[in-house]
N, C-alpha and C positions, 0 to 999 in steps of 0.2 A: 679158536679158544674163546670160551665164554668169559664174561666179566667175573672177577673173583668175588667171593663173599668176604666181607670185611667186618670184623668185630673189634670192639674196644675192650677195655679192662676196667673193672670196677671193684675196688676194695676200700675199706674205711681208713687204711693207712695212707694218707694223702698229703702232698706237699712237694716242695722243690727237691728235697732229698729226705724222704720220710723215714729212712732207716736211722736218722739221728733226731733226737728230741727237738733240737732247734730248727730242723728243717721240716717239721711236721705241722700241719694246720689243724685246727679244731674241726671235727666232723660230727654232724648230727643227722637226724632223719631228713630234715629239710635240705641239707647240703647234698646228701646222697641222692635224693629225688631230683634235685637241680642237676646234678651230674648225669643221672640217667636220662632225664628229659633232653638235656643238651645233646648227648650221644645219639639219642633217637632222632631228634630233629635235624642233626647234622648229616644224617644219611648213612650211619653205620647200620649194619643188619642185625646187630645184637651186641651182647657183651658177655665176657667171661667173668663170673663171680667166683673168686678164688678163696680157698680156705685161708683165713687170716685171723684178725681179731674177732670178727663176728662169725656166727654160723651163717652159711650161705642161704638157708631157707627164708628167714625173716628179711635178710638183706635183699634177695632177689624178689621176694613178694612185695616189699615196699616199693621197689623200682617198677616192677611189672604193673602195679596199680596206677602208676603215674605216666606210663608210656603207652604207645599205640600197639594194637594187636600184631603189627608187622615186626615189632621189636622182639627178638628172641633171646631170652636168657640162657646161658650155658652155665650150669651149676657144677662146680667141682665136688665130687663125692667119693669118699673112701669106701670101697666095698667091705661089708662085714661089720661096720660100726652100728648099723641098725639092720633088722631082719629084712630080707628081700621083699617080703609081703608088706611090711610097714613102708618101705621106700616106694613101692608101687602105689600104695594108697596115697602117699604124699604127692607123687607125681600126678595121679589122676585127679586129686583134689585141686592141684594147681591148674590143671587143664580146665576144670569146671569153673573155677573162679576167674581165671585170666584169659581163657580162650584156648582152643585146641591148637596143636601144631606149633606151640611157642617154645616149650621146654625142651632142652637137650641136657644130657649128662656128660660131664667131663670126668672120665674114670681116672682117679688118682690112686695109685697103689702105694705111694709113700715109701718111707724107709723102714727097715726092720725096727730100729730104735724108736722112731716116732710112733709106730703102731703099738709097740709095747706099752707106751704111755697111755694108750686107749684100751689096754687089756687084751690085745691080739698078739699072741706069741707065735709068729710065723717067720720062717727064714725066707730068703729072697725068692727062690723058685716056688715055695709054697704059697706066697702071696699071689702069684699069677694063677696057680691052680684054684685057689679060693675065688679069685676074680672071675675066672672063666665060668665057674659054676654059678656064682652069684648073679652075674649079669645075664646069663642065659635064662635064669628064673625070672629076673626083673623084666626082660624083654617079653617073655611069654605072658606075664601077668599084665603088663601095660597094654599088650595087644588084645587082651580080653579072654585069654585061654583059662580053662579050669582043668586042673590036672593033679596027679600024684607024682611025687619026685622022691627018689632015694639016691643020694650021692655021697661023696666023701664028707662034705661039710654040712649038708642040709638034708632033712627028711621031712617032706610035706605031704599032707593028705587033703585033697580037695582044695588045693591052693587056688585062689582066685574066686572061689564061690562067694565070699563076702564082698567082692568088688564088682559084682555084676551090674549094679545100678550106676556105677561110675564109668565102666569101660566103653559104653556105646559112643561117647564123645570122641574116642580115639580112632574110631572107624576101623578097628582091627589092625592098626599100625602101632608098633612099639615106640616108646620114647627113644630117639636116636642116641647112640653112644659115640662119644669122641674120646680118643685115648692116645697117649704117647708113652712109648716104652722102647728103649734102645737095646735091651738085652735080648738074647735069643728067645727065652720064654715070653718076654713081653711082646716081641714081634709075632710070635706064634699065636698068642692070645688075641692080639689085634686082628691078625689075618682071618681068624675063624669067627670072631664075635662082633667087632665094632663096625661102625659106619664111616667114621672119619678118623684117619690116622694123623695124629699131631706130632710134631717134632720141634725141638728148639733150633735156633739158627746155627749154622755151621758153614764153613767154606763150601761152595757148590760141589766140588769134587768129592768131598767126604759125605755130603748129604745125598748125592746121587747114589753112592754105594748102598747107603741105608735104605733109601726109597726103592731101589731095585730089589733089594731083599724082601721088603714088605710086599711089593707087587708079586714077586715070585711065590711067596708063601700064600698070599690071598688067592692066587690063581690055582694053587693046589687044592683049595676048598671050593673052587668054582665061583669065587667072589672077586669083585673089583671095588677097591676102597677109594673114597675121596682123600686127598692129601692136604693137610693144613700145617701152617707154620706160625709159631709164637715168637714175636720179635718186639724189642724195644726200639724206638726211633728217637734219634737226636737230629732234628732237621732245622737248618737255619738258612739264611739267604745265601751264604757262601760256605765253602768247605772249611775255611779257616775258622769262621765263627762257630761252626758245629764242633770242631775239635777243641776249641777253647771252652765250650760248654761241657764237654767230656772231661777236660782237665779240671774244671771247677769241681766236678763231682768227686774227683780224687782228692782235691785239696780240702773239701769240707767234711770228708769222712774221717772219723776218729780211728786211732790205732786199736781201740777196744773193739770196734766193729770189724776191722780187718782180721783181728785175731779170732773173733768169734766165727766169722764166715769161713775163713780158711781152715781153721780147726785141724783135725787129723784126717788127711786124705784116706788113710787106711780104714777109718771108722765109718765111712759112707759107702754103702753097697749098691748105690744106684748107678747104672751104667750111663744114663744121661748126664748125671752130675760129673762122672769121671771123664766123659768126653769133653765137657766144658772145661774142667780143671786142666786137662792137657793143653788147652788153647792158651792158658796164661801161666801154667806151672806154679801157681801160688805166689807169683811175683807181683808186687805192687810197683808199677813203674813211676818214674818221675813225670813223664808225659804220656797221656793216654795213647797216642799214636804208636808208641813203642810196641804195643800188643796187636797192631793191625796185621792180621795174617792173610787177608784177602782185601782188595780195595773196599774201604768203607765199612768193613765188618770188625766190630770191636767186642771181644769177650769180657771186657772189664766190668760189666754190670754185676757179674757173679762174684766180684770181689767184695761187694757190700750189700747184696740183696739175695734172698733165696730164690730158687726156681730158675726160670729162663734167664740166662745171663748175657746173651748176645744182643748188641745194639747195632743198628745200621746208622752210621754217623756221616753226615754230609749235607750238601745242598739238595734242594728238592729234586733236581734233575738226576743227581747221583743216587739218591735214595730210590727213586722210581726205577732207575736202571738196574739197581741191585735186586729189587723186588721182581722186576721182569726176568732176571736170571733164574730166580726161584720158580716163577711161573713156567719157564721153559723146561723145568724138571718135572712139571706136572702138578705143582702146588696150585690149588684153586681156592684156598681159604687162608686168610691172614687174621691172626689175633694180635692187635697192635697196642702199644702203650707208650706213654711219655710222661715225664713229671714236670709240673703238676698235672694230674690226670685231666682236670677240667680245662685249663688253658691249652694244653697240648692237644686235646681232642679237637679244639677249634683250629689250631694251627695246621694239623695234619689233614683235617677235613677240607680245609681251604686250599691246600697245596698238593699233597700227595694223592688224596682220593680221586679227584677229577682226572689227574694224569694216569693213575693206575687203572682206573676203569676205562679211560679212553684208549688205553693201549691194548685192550683185549684183542687177541689175535685169533 
């Protein structure tokens, strides 16, 4: 087994518990570049730039300008919010300015309600139909093709003709696509179109079932995908210290945040969110460890922050062991985070990363 690719997480919502105003620190351009340079110099292979307060393009561009060519930004992008031709031009411009082979796209299909706020009125399965068509076009454009296309959502004539001066730097290779989707349509879309399948953390037996389905569907299309895992880490010198840190997150989170995050489970149509919700059942425990369903796996992060809500909580040795279990399932890529992002990037780089890369089998 080769050493895993390891990415960090960069967003402008930063601090010890940034979902609460009092747990958030002030962030500006200089701070974000400081964070990016730290992550780069600490040996991470890149970073996920997630949809949050800022648009990912200026955020990732600012960090790319301050980091080395080996540092690869992964940009979260909702298909359909801009035309595929415009997105391809943005990607190729990024390659010209900051170097080829750096940019990757994290395909985010979002929820039906969130996309309606952006003017896209699509139901769950339609989102994946749009995504498949959209990203097929983007892949062809960023690889330098010129073509006509007539599909359900897009009709293009001589697509790519205006990009000819930009495409040679890509060498005929498309901008890689990373994607996570747990529903049947999401897995089908991933199997046919993406390069790296991403998933949120779950107990290994549940994750194995999902990854086996992904491999099976990819094989149906004659493809083999890389497998990635997005996790939050709470790492301390001892297990007790780590669980105490998780307890503190519960203590400092307001009731208003819990109410907002738990909301109405019936109103969220994302299968990934539903799988996380089933791990905690919408219950806020008195002690974090009450939700531990597998050694050191804690689904409590989704009680107060959106997106991936599973943390690995424990000592360095325990965290490395848990990550090794995921490697044994075929995971070769990790997107990690911890709060605050700056300080925890150091802690995890100095403890977990050497051990994780040293245990490549």
